[in-house]
N, C-alpha and C positions, 0 to 999 in steps of 0.2 A: 517421510508424508506428504500425499499433495492434498490442497484445500480448493476446491471448487466453489465459486459464487455465481449465484444464478438468481434474473429476475425474469418477467416477462419483458418482451420486446427488446432483447438484448443478448448476445451471446453469451454464452459461460465464459468465465473468467478462471483459470487453474493458475495456481502459484505453489510454489515451496511453502511448506507448512510454516519454517520457521519466519519467514517473509508475511505471510498471511496473517499468522497471530499478532506480529506487531502491529499490521495495519488494522485489525480488529482490536486489538486495545486502544489505538488513535482513534477509532470511532468511538470510546466511551459508552459503550451500550454492555455487551455482554461478549465475556471472553471463550466461551463455550465451543466448541466444534463436536456436533452440529450445531448451527445459531442460525438468528433469523432477526430481521429489523423489520416492524411495521411499516407498512406506505407512509402513515401518519409522522415516522422517526426517522425517515431517510434523510430528510432536509437536513434534522439535528446531527445524524452521521454524518454527513457529508462535511459541513460546517465544523465538527470535531475534528476530521483527518485533515481537515485542509490547513486548521491553525495548528494542528500536531505537526504536521510536516513541514511548515514553515518555522517552529521551534529546530526541528531536526533539520533542514537546510541550512539555518545560521549556525549551528552546531558543526555542522559538516565544514563549512568555511572557516570555521575557526581551528577546526584541527587541519586541513589542509595548509593553512597559513604555518603551523607551527611544524609539519611534516612535507619528508618529499614524498611523492610514490616509492612502493617498494621494490628493489631490483629483484627478479624472480630469480635467475642463475647466474646474476653477474654478469648477463650478456647485455652490452647497452641498448642493442634494438629492442630487449624484450622488458618491456615493463607491465608490473600487474596492474590492472585497472579495475578499480572496486565500482559497482553500479549500485549509485545510491536509491535508496529508500524510496525517494521522490521521485523518482524515474521506475522504479517496478511501480508505482502508486498510481500512474496514468491509467491501465486498463480497469481497474476498479473503480477511480474517479468517474470514468465515462459510463461504466454501468451506475453508479447510484445516481449522477444526472439523468441518465436514460428513466432510470425506476420513478425520479421525482417526475419527470415530465409527463409518466404514463400513470401516476398516482399508485405504485406496485409496491410490493413488498421486497425485500431481499433476503435471500438464503443462502448459507454457507455449510458446506458438509466435509 
């Protein structure tokens, strides 16, 4: 499943459903798909998302300190690289900031 976030004055942002669901949960408003945040609440959603991403980043750092990167095929040249949710959230954060600046809602479906 894909989830597409949209707002006025910004290109749509499409993500895989599991990542999108995690980010929606981190915004602490509604977890329903489709869903929306009013223009007045976008600032709070962004603050909640950034706060929860900071916690996730700290947890990731702790996990990296206790584990090594998984070896994919026992080949020394190939390592599995996991893209963090913090990196995956960048386009959504940009969309939320744009929505705040133009006083627009944010929707996802």
